[in-house]
GUBA-555716 format. One line per field, with one value per residue: x, y, z of N, C-alpha, C in turn; residue in three letters; residue number from 0; chain. Coordinates in steps of 0.2 Angstrom, whole numbers, plus 5000, padded with zeros to 4 digits. Layout:
<sites>
nu <- c(X,...)
nv <- c(Y,...)
nw <- c(Z,...)
cau <- c(X,...)
cav <- c(Y,...)
caw <- c(Z,...)
cu <- c(X,...)
cv <- c(Y,...)
cw <- c(Z,...)
residu <- c(ALA,...)
num <- c(NUM,...)
chaine <- c(A,...)
</sites>
This chain:
<sites>
nu <- c(5005,5001,5010,5014,5027,5027,5017,5019,5028,5022,5012,5019,5027,5014,5010,5022,5021,5007,5003,4994,4990,4976,4962,4956,4946,4939,4942,4929,4933,4929,4917,4915,4923,4921,4915,4906,4892,4888,4897,4897,4907,4910,4910,4925,4926,4939,4942,4956,4974,4980,4986,4995,4990,4992,4983,4984,4985,4979,4977,4974,4970,4967,4959,4960,4948,4942,4937,4939,4949,4950,4961,4961,4973,4972,4975,4981,4983,4988,4996,4999,5009,5006,5011,5006,4988,4981,4970,4959,4945,4947,4948,4935,4936,4950,4965,4963,4956,4954,4955,4964,4965,4975,4975,4987,4988,4992,4992,4987,4984,4976,4975,4974,4978,4972,4959,4950,4943,4946,4950,4950,4940,4934,4924,4921,4919,4925,4940,4937,4924,4924,4926,4936,4947,4941,4941,4954,4968,4983,4994,5008,5021,5022,5020,5023,5032,5024,5010,5012,5012,5001,4990,4995,4993,4982,4977,4971,4978,4989,5004,5007,4995,4992,5000,4996,4983,4973,4966,4971,4986,4992,4994,5005,5008,5007,5019,5028,5027,5029,5045,5048,5044,5055,5065,5066,5065,5055,5043,5029,5019,5017,5008,5003,4999,5011,5022,5034,5042,5056,5054,5043,5048,5061,5051,5045,5054,5060,5047,5049,5064,5061,5052,5055,5068,5064,5056,5064,5071,5061,5058,5069,5065,5059,5043,5033,5044,5042,5037,5037,5056,5053,5056,5069,5074,5071,5072,5065,5053,5044,5051,5058,5064,5076,5092,5094,5099,5105,5106,5108,5102,5088,5076,5058,5041,5021,5008,4993,4977,4973,4986,5000,5015,5032,5045,5061,5067,5079,5083,5070,5060,5068,5072,5063,5050,5036,5019,5014,4999,4983,4978,4989,5000,5014,5026,5030)
nv <- c(4994,5011,5022,5035,5043,5039,5044,5058,5061,5057,5066,5079,5074,5075,5088,5094,5092,5092,5103,5122,5116,5111,5100,5091,5081,5070,5049,5038,5021,5010,5006,5008,5014,5030,5038,5049,5061,5073,5087,5080,5071,5076,5087,5092,5092,5103,5111,5120,5112,5118,5111,5096,5090,5084,5072,5063,5047,5050,5059,5075,5083,5098,5110,5127,5132,5128,5115,5101,5084,5071,5056,5038,5028,5015,4998,4993,5003,5013,5027,5032,5039,5047,5050,5048,5041,5030,5029,5021,5015,5016,4998,4992,4984,4974,4983,4996,5009,5024,5036,5053,5064,5078,5094,5096,5083,5073,5064,5052,5038,5030,5015,4997,4983,4964,4958,4964,4978,4993,5005,5023,5037,5054,5067,5085,5098,5104,5095,5091,5085,5071,5057,5049,5059,5068,5062,5062,5060,5071,5074,5065,5068,5080,5080,5085,5081,5085,5082,5069,5064,5065,5060,5047,5045,5037,5028,5016,5005,4996,4997,4994,4995,5010,5016,5015,5018,5029,5039,5042,5045,5053,5043,5036,5016,4999,4998,5005,5006,4994,4999,5010,5008,4998,5005,5014,5005,4995,4988,4980,4973,4982,4992,5009,5020,5016,5019,5031,5044,5045,5035,5040,5049,5046,5037,5049,5055,5042,5042,5054,5052,5040,5042,5055,5050,5040,5047,5056,5046,5041,5052,5051,5043,5038,5040,5025,5017,5019,5010,4998,5002,5004,4995,4990,5000,4997,4989,4978,4974,4964,4954,4944,4932,4934,4941,4954,4971,4979,4970,4958,4947,4939,4941,4942,4937,4939,4934,4939,4939,4945,4951,4957,4962,4962,4961,4964,4952,4954,4968,4973,4965,4962,4949,4939,4928,4933,4926,4920,4925,4931,4937,4940,4935,4940,4924,4917)
nw <- c(5000,4995,5005,5017,5012,4999,4992,4996,4990,4975,4974,4971,4960,4951,4952,4948,4934,4927,4935,4929,4916,4908,4910,4900,4901,4910,4914,4917,4921,4930,4937,4952,4957,4956,4971,4970,4967,4969,4964,4948,4939,4926,4927,4928,4917,4906,4916,4925,4931,4947,4959,4964,4978,4996,5009,5022,5017,5006,4990,4983,4971,4965,4957,4948,4949,4960,4964,4967,4965,4976,4979,4983,4987,4991,4992,4981,4973,4958,4951,4936,4922,4906,4891,4880,4872,4867,4853,4851,4862,4881,4887,4898,4907,4918,4925,4924,4930,4932,4921,4916,4907,4897,4890,4882,4877,4885,4902,4912,4920,4930,4941,4948,4953,4958,4965,4974,4975,4985,4978,4977,4971,4974,4969,4974,4983,4993,5002,5016,5014,5009,5019,5024,5027,5034,5046,5050,5061,5064,5054,5051,5047,5052,5065,5082,5098,5109,5103,5101,5113,5121,5113,5113,5128,5138,5129,5123,5112,5105,5103,5086,5081,5085,5078,5065,5066,5057,5061,5071,5069,5055,5037,5040,5034,5035,5031,5034,5052,5053,5052,5058,5072,5074,5072,5082,5092,5099,5105,5095,5101,5111,5122,5121,5131,5139,5137,5142,5144,5140,5128,5121,5117,5109,5097,5092,5087,5079,5072,5064,5057,5051,5040,5034,5026,5021,5012,5006,4996,4989,4981,4973,4962,4947,4944,4944,4947,4961,4969,4969,4971,4983,4995,4994,5004,5016,5032,5041,5036,5028,5027,5035,5044,5037,5041,5052,5051,5061,5074,5069,5072,5069,5057,5063,5061,5062,5056,5049,5045,5032,5030,5040,5051,5054,5065,5077,5088,5097,5095,5097,5107,5119,5115,5115,5106,5097,5096,5083,5081,5078,5092,5097,5111,5121,5123,5135)
cau <- c(4998,5008,5010,5014,5031,5026,5010,5019,5034,5017,5010,5024,5028,5010,5011,5026,5019,5000,4998,4994,4987,4969,4958,4952,4943,4941,4936,4930,4932,4928,4911,4915,4927,4919,4910,4902,4887,4886,4895,4899,4914,4910,4913,4932,4931,4937,4943,4963,4974,4984,4991,4992,4993,4990,4980,4989,4988,4974,4980,4970,4974,4963,4958,4958,4939,4941,4935,4947,4949,4951,4960,4963,4975,4971,4982,4986,4981,4992,4993,5005,5011,5008,5013,4998,4985,4978,4965,4954,4942,4950,4942,4934,4939,4958,4968,4962,4950,4951,4959,4964,4967,4979,4975,4993,4989,4998,4988,4988,4982,4976,4974,4970,4978,4968,4952,4948,4944,4948,4954,4943,4938,4930,4924,4919,4921,4929,4940,4934,4916,4928,4925,4944,4947,4938,4945,4963,4971,4988,5000,5016,5028,5022,5018,5027,5032,5019,5003,5010,5010,4994,4990,4998,4989,4974,4977,4971,4978,4997,5008,5004,4989,4991,5003,4993,4977,4974,4962,4977,4993,4988,4998,5008,5003,5010,5030,5032,5023,5038,5049,5047,5045,5064,5072,5064,5065,5050,5040,5022,5012,5016,5004,5006,5000,5013,5027,5037,5044,5061,5050,5041,5054,5064,5045,5044,5061,5060,5043,5050,5070,5061,5049,5061,5074,5061,5053,5068,5071,5056,5059,5074,5067,5051,5033,5033,5048,5041,5034,5046,5060,5050,5056,5074,5074,5066,5074,5061,5047,5046,5060,5053,5068,5082,5095,5092,5103,5107,5111,5112,5095,5083,5068,5051,5035,5017,5003,4987,4972,4977,4994,5007,5023,5042,5052,5068,5071,5083,5081,5062,5056,5069,5074,5057,5045,5028,5015,5010,4991,4980,4977,4995,5007,5022,5030,5033)
cav <- c(5002,5018,5028,5044,5045,5037,5049,5066,5061,5059,5071,5082,5074,5075,5095,5099,5086,5094,5112,5125,5111,5111,5094,5089,5076,5062,5044,5031,5015,5006,5008,5007,5020,5035,5040,5056,5059,5079,5086,5076,5070,5080,5095,5094,5093,5109,5113,5120,5108,5122,5111,5091,5089,5077,5074,5058,5046,5053,5062,5079,5088,5101,5116,5135,5134,5125,5112,5092,5075,5066,5048,5034,5023,5009,4995,4990,5005,5018,5034,5032,5046,5044,5055,5052,5038,5027,5034,5016,5018,5008,4993,4994,4975,4975,4984,5002,5011,5030,5041,5060,5069,5083,5098,5092,5075,5068,5061,5049,5031,5027,5006,4995,4977,4963,4957,4966,4984,4996,5012,5025,5045,5056,5075,5086,5108,5102,5089,5090,5082,5067,5053,5047,5066,5071,5060,5059,5062,5075,5072,5062,5072,5087,5078,5084,5077,5087,5080,5060,5062,5068,5056,5038,5045,5035,5025,5007,5002,4992,5002,4993,5000,5017,5023,5013,5021,5036,5044,5043,5049,5052,5044,5030,5013,4993,4997,5011,5006,4991,5002,5015,5002,4992,5011,5014,4996,4995,4980,4981,4976,4987,4998,5015,5023,5013,5023,5035,5051,5045,5031,5044,5054,5040,5036,5053,5053,5038,5043,5059,5047,5035,5046,5056,5046,5036,5054,5058,5039,5040,5056,5051,5038,5038,5036,5021,5013,5018,5004,4992,5005,5006,4986,4990,5004,4994,4986,4974,4973,4963,4952,4939,4926,4940,4945,4961,4974,4981,4966,4951,4943,4935,4945,4937,4940,4939,4934,4941,4936,4950,4958,4954,4964,4962,4964,4955,4950,4954,4975,4975,4963,4958,4942,4936,4929,4934,4919,4920,4922,4938,4939,4937,4940,4937,4920,4916)
caw <- c(5001,4995,5012,5018,5008,4990,4989,4993,4981,4969,4973,4968,4955,4949,4952,4942,4927,4927,4935,4923,4911,4909,4909,4894,4902,4916,4912,4924,4918,4934,4939,4960,4960,4960,4978,4974,4962,4965,4959,4943,4937,4922,4930,4929,4910,4904,4922,4926,4938,4951,4962,4968,4986,5001,5015,5026,5011,5001,4984,4981,4963,4966,4952,4950,4951,4968,4965,4971,4964,4980,4975,4990,4980,4994,4993,4974,4967,4958,4946,4931,4919,4902,4886,4874,4876,4860,4848,4853,4870,4885,4890,4905,4909,4916,4929,4923,4934,4930,4915,4916,4900,4898,4885,4878,4875,4889,4906,4918,4921,4939,4941,4952,4952,4959,4963,4978,4972,4985,4977,4980,4970,4973,4965,4982,4984,4999,5004,5022,5012,5010,5027,5024,5026,5040,5053,5049,5066,5064,5049,5053,5046,5058,5072,5088,5103,5113,5100,5102,5122,5120,5109,5119,5136,5137,5125,5124,5107,5107,5094,5078,5079,5087,5072,5058,5066,5052,5064,5079,5067,5048,5032,5043,5035,5038,5032,5036,5054,5057,5051,5063,5080,5073,5072,5090,5099,5104,5105,5093,5106,5120,5126,5119,5134,5143,5137,5149,5142,5136,5124,5119,5111,5107,5096,5091,5083,5073,5064,5054,5053,5044,5035,5028,5027,5013,5006,5001,4992,4983,4975,4967,4957,4943,4950,4941,4951,4968,4976,4967,4975,4992,5001,4994,5009,5022,5037,5043,5034,5021,5028,5037,5039,5033,5046,5055,5048,5066,5078,5066,5074,5064,5057,5064,5058,5064,5049,5051,5040,5027,5033,5043,5052,5055,5069,5076,5093,5100,5097,5099,5112,5123,5113,5116,5099,5096,5095,5076,5079,5080,5096,5100,5115,5122,5125,5143)
cu <- c(5004,5005,5013,5020,5032,5020,5012,5022,5030,5018,5013,5026,5023,5009,5015,5023,5012,4998,4998,4992,4981,4967,4957,4950,4945,4935,4938,4928,4929,4922,4910,4920,4927,4913,4907,4897,4886,4894,4899,4907,4915,4915,4920,4933,4934,4945,4954,4966,4981,4986,4989,4993,4991,4987,4981,4989,4983,4977,4974,4975,4966,4966,4956,4950,4936,4934,4942,4944,4951,4952,4963,4966,4974,4977,4986,4985,4988,4993,5002,5005,5011,5007,5008,4993,4982,4973,4957,4953,4945,4944,4941,4934,4947,4957,4967,4954,4948,4956,4958,4968,4970,4977,4981,4992,4989,4990,4990,4984,4981,4974,4976,4972,4972,4963,4947,4950,4942,4949,4948,4943,4934,4929,4922,4924,4925,4931,4939,4928,4920,4929,4931,4945,4947,4938,4951,4964,4979,4994,5006,5020,5028,5019,5024,5027,5024,5011,5006,5009,5003,4987,4989,4995,4983,4973,4976,4972,4986,4998,5007,5001,4990,4994,4999,4986,4977,4970,4967,4984,4990,4995,5005,5004,5010,5016,5029,5032,5028,5043,5053,5050,5051,5067,5070,5065,5062,5046,5032,5015,5014,5013,5007,5005,5006,5020,5029,5040,5050,5059,5048,5043,5058,5059,5045,5049,5061,5056,5045,5058,5067,5055,5052,5065,5071,5055,5057,5070,5065,5055,5063,5075,5059,5048,5032,5039,5046,5040,5038,5052,5058,5054,5066,5076,5074,5070,5073,5055,5045,5050,5062,5060,5075,5085,5093,5098,5108,5112,5112,5105,5093,5077,5062,5047,5028,5011,4997,4984,4974,4982,5000,5013,5027,5043,5058,5066,5071,5082,5074,5060,5060,5072,5066,5055,5040,5024,5012,5002,4988,4980,4985,4998,5012,5026,5032,5040)
cv <- c(5008,5019,5032,5044,5044,5044,5054,5064,5063,5062,5078,5083,5077,5084,5099,5096,5092,5102,5118,5123,5111,5102,5094,5083,5071,5057,5042,5027,5010,5007,5010,5012,5027,5035,5042,5056,5068,5082,5081,5075,5075,5089,5097,5094,5102,5113,5115,5117,5116,5118,5101,5091,5082,5076,5066,5055,5046,5058,5067,5083,5092,5109,5123,5136,5130,5119,5102,5087,5074,5057,5045,5027,5015,5002,4993,4998,5011,5024,5030,5038,5041,5049,5055,5043,5036,5029,5026,5015,5012,5006,4993,4986,4980,4982,4992,5005,5020,5034,5049,5061,5074,5087,5095,5083,5069,5066,5056,5044,5029,5023,5004,4988,4972,4963,4960,4974,4989,5004,5018,5034,5050,5065,5080,5095,5107,5097,5086,5086,5074,5061,5051,5053,5069,5067,5057,5065,5067,5072,5071,5065,5078,5087,5083,5081,5078,5082,5072,5060,5062,5061,5049,5040,5044,5030,5018,5002,5000,4996,5002,4997,5006,5019,5019,5015,5029,5042,5049,5050,5046,5050,5036,5023,5005,4993,5000,5011,4999,4994,5008,5011,4998,4999,5014,5010,4998,4991,4982,4981,4977,4991,5006,5021,5021,5015,5029,5040,5050,5041,5035,5049,5052,5040,5041,5056,5048,5039,5048,5053,5043,5037,5049,5052,5041,5040,5052,5050,5038,5046,5057,5047,5039,5038,5028,5013,5015,5014,4999,4996,5006,5000,4989,4997,5003,4989,4979,4972,4970,4955,4949,4932,4929,4942,4954,4966,4977,4976,4960,4945,4940,4938,4938,4941,4936,4940,4935,4938,4938,4954,4953,4960,4958,4964,4959,4959,4954,4964,4978,4972,4960,4951,4935,4934,4931,4930,4924,4920,4930,4941,4938,4940,4937,4931,4919,4910)
cw <- c(5002,5004,5009,5012,5001,4990,4992,4991,4972,4968,4970,4961,4948,4947,4948,4935,4925,4929,4930,4920,4912,4907,4905,4896,4908,4914,4916,4921,4924,4939,4948,4964,4962,4964,4979,4968,4960,4969,4951,4943,4934,4921,4931,4922,4909,4912,4923,4929,4940,4954,4963,4975,4989,5006,5017,5017,5006,4996,4982,4974,4962,4959,4954,4951,4958,4969,4966,4969,4971,4979,4983,4985,4982,4992,4987,4969,4964,4953,4942,4925,4911,4897,4881,4876,4866,4858,4850,4861,4873,4887,4897,4912,4912,4925,4931,4926,4932,4924,4917,4909,4899,4890,4880,4875,4879,4896,4911,4919,4928,4938,4947,4950,4958,4959,4969,4977,4976,4986,4976,4974,4974,4973,4972,4980,4990,5001,5010,5022,5013,5016,5028,5027,5031,5048,5054,5057,5063,5059,5053,5054,5052,5064,5076,5094,5109,5111,5103,5109,5121,5117,5111,5125,5136,5132,5126,5120,5108,5099,5089,5075,5080,5081,5066,5057,5063,5053,5072,5074,5059,5042,5036,5041,5039,5038,5036,5046,5059,5058,5056,5072,5077,5074,5081,5097,5102,5101,5097,5094,5112,5117,5124,5125,5141,5143,5142,5144,5135,5130,5120,5114,5106,5097,5093,5083,5076,5067,5060,5054,5050,5037,5028,5024,5019,5008,5001,4995,4989,4978,4973,4964,4955,4946,4947,4944,4958,4972,4976,4975,4983,4997,4998,5000,5015,5027,5040,5038,5026,5019,5033,5037,5038,5040,5047,5055,5055,5070,5076,5067,5067,5062,5058,5061,5061,5057,5052,5044,5033,5028,5037,5047,5056,5060,5072,5085,5099,5098,5097,5107,5117,5122,5113,5108,5101,5093,5088,5077,5079,5084,5102,5107,5117,5125,5128,5140)
residu <- c(MET,PRO,GLU,LEU,PRO,GLU,VAL,GLN,ALA,LEU,ALA,GLU,ARG,LEU,THR,GLU,THR,CYS,ALA,GLY,HIS,ARG,LEU,GLU,ARG,VAL,GLU,VAL,LEU,SER,VAL,GLN,VAL,LEU,LYS,THR,PHE,ASP,PRO,PRO,VAL,GLN,ALA,LEU,ASP,GLY,GLN,THR,VAL,GLN,ALA,VAL,GLY,ARG,HIS,GLY,LYS,PHE,LEU,ASP,LEU,ARG,THR,THR,ASP,GLY,LEU,HIS,LEU,VAL,LEU,HIS,LEU,ALA,ARG,ALA,GLY,TRP,VAL,HIS,ARG,ARG,ALA,SER,PHE,PRO,ALA,LYS,PRO,PRO,SER,ARG,ARG,GLY,PRO,LEU,ALA,LEU,ARG,LEU,VAL,LEU,ASP,ASP,GLY,SER,GLY,TYR,ASP,ILE,THR,GLU,GLN,GLY,THR,THR,LYS,ARG,LEU,ALA,ALA,TYR,VAL,VAL,ALA,ASP,PRO,ALA,LEU,VAL,PRO,GLY,VAL,THR,ARG,LEU,GLY,PRO,ASP,ALA,LEU,THR,LEU,THR,VAL,GLU,GLN,LEU,THR,ARG,LEU,ALA,THR,GLY,SER,ARG,GLN,ARG,LEU,LYS,THR,PHE,LEU,THR,ASP,GLN,ALA,VAL,ILE,ALA,GLY,ILE,GLY,ASN,ALA,TYR,SER,ASP,GLU,ILE,LEU,HIS,ALA,ALA,ARG,LEU,SER,PRO,TYR,ALA,LEU,ALA,SER,SER,LEU,ASP,ALA,GLU,ARG,LEU,THR,ALA,LEU,HIS,ALA,ALA,VAL,HIS,GLN,VAL,LEU,THR,ALA,ALA,LEU,ASP,HIS,ALA,ARG,ALA,VAL,PRO,PRO,ASP,GLY,MET,LYS,ALA,GLU,LYS,ARG,SER,GLY,LEU,ALA,VAL,HIS,GLY,ARG,SER,GLY,GLU,THR,CYS,PRO,VAL,CYS,GLY,ASP,THR,VAL,ARG,SER,VAL,ASN,PHE,ALA,ASP,SER,SER,LEU,GLU,TYR,CYS,PRO,THR,CYS,GLN,THR,GLY,GLY,ARG,THR,LEU,ALA,ASP,ARG,ARG,LEU,SER,ARG,LEU,LEU,LYS)
num <- c(0,1,2,3,4,5,6,7,8,9,10,11,12,13,14,15,16,17,18,19,20,21,22,23,24,25,26,27,28,29,30,31,32,33,34,35,36,37,38,39,40,41,42,43,44,45,46,47,48,49,50,51,52,53,54,55,56,57,58,59,60,61,62,63,64,65,66,67,68,69,70,71,72,73,74,75,76,77,78,79,80,81,82,83,84,85,86,87,88,89,90,91,92,93,94,95,96,97,98,99,100,101,102,103,104,105,106,107,108,109,110,111,112,113,114,115,116,117,118,119,120,121,122,123,124,125,126,127,128,129,130,131,132,133,134,135,136,137,138,139,140,141,142,143,144,145,146,147,148,149,150,151,152,153,154,155,156,157,158,159,160,161,162,163,164,165,166,167,168,169,170,171,172,173,174,175,176,177,178,179,180,181,182,183,184,185,186,187,188,189,190,191,192,193,194,195,196,197,198,199,200,201,202,203,204,205,206,207,208,209,210,211,212,213,214,215,216,217,218,219,220,221,222,223,224,225,226,227,228,229,230,231,232,233,234,235,236,237,238,239,240,241,242,243,244,245,246,247,248,249,250,251,252,253,254,255,256,257,258,259,260,261,262,263,264,265,266,267,268,269,270,271,272,273,274,275,276,277,278,279,280,281,282,283)
chaine <- c(A,A,A,A,A,A,A,A,A,A,A,A,A,A,A,A,A,A,A,A,A,A,A,A,A,A,A,A,A,A,A,A,A,A,A,A,A,A,A,A,A,A,A,A,A,A,A,A,A,A,A,A,A,A,A,A,A,A,A,A,A,A,A,A,A,A,A,A,A,A,A,A,A,A,A,A,A,A,A,A,A,A,A,A,A,A,A,A,A,A,A,A,A,A,A,A,A,A,A,A,A,A,A,A,A,A,A,A,A,A,A,A,A,A,A,A,A,A,A,A,A,A,A,A,A,A,A,A,A,A,A,A,A,A,A,A,A,A,A,A,A,A,A,A,A,A,A,A,A,A,A,A,A,A,A,A,A,A,A,A,A,A,A,A,A,A,A,A,A,A,A,A,A,A,A,A,A,A,A,A,A,A,A,A,A,A,A,A,A,A,A,A,A,A,A,A,A,A,A,A,A,A,A,A,A,A,A,A,A,A,A,A,A,A,A,A,A,A,A,A,A,A,A,A,A,A,A,A,A,A,A,A,A,A,A,A,A,A,A,A,A,A,A,A,A,A,A,A,A,A,A,A,A,A,A,A,A,A,A,A,A,A,A,A,A,A,A,A,A,A,A,A,A,A,A,A,A,A,A,A,A,A,A,A)
</sites>
């Protein structure tokens, strides 16, 4: 799933390539992708793109007339730059969900791989009208120690859930939460409310360190290569069975129904292994 670093880098690239251009047309190729009807998607046709921004993991293409095309790429969505488009109408089968054609003939294809379709597009006058945007917590890149402390105080969430809950902190997903907890040397199952001031400071530093480094990494590669290159910068996520780059222990995994988390026992759990089940607890 694209997370804050990839979405931010993608927003910057889109701004570079489409700001000042007119949207010739927006084609909806997947019936379930469009989540709004008023204003209609055709209201974007002929409008000039002002910039592309970000709200958490949402992309926000805004026009000079005040309309917004807000996209959530979900787990398997992505945006592909096209120098031109074939004359033949696009198929409504396959991964193509949305097509944006600019006034110079170039544009973007928004695709979603797989059979589970969660990619979402909203045409709104205000991004706050998008339910997922409205509920976002403070952005992870601008999060302060004081904000983190307030959020953690009284929380009943384990750190893995705490970091990935978009209503608590916006922008962090499955991969970077693993990386942040590894960098902060914290167990994914520790309660957020259990952290003292020293460990909260370490967690805050890890959030900014990991996300800033990942953003620099994403900015250095072309958009079509961001998803593939993301893994190369990860220390533990997706590396179960490999060697921890910090201590040399074996990276372990806890698997759930549709996701997993990775961690280093030596760095994060005092050498103890987490039971591999959804309601896991530390093995004694």
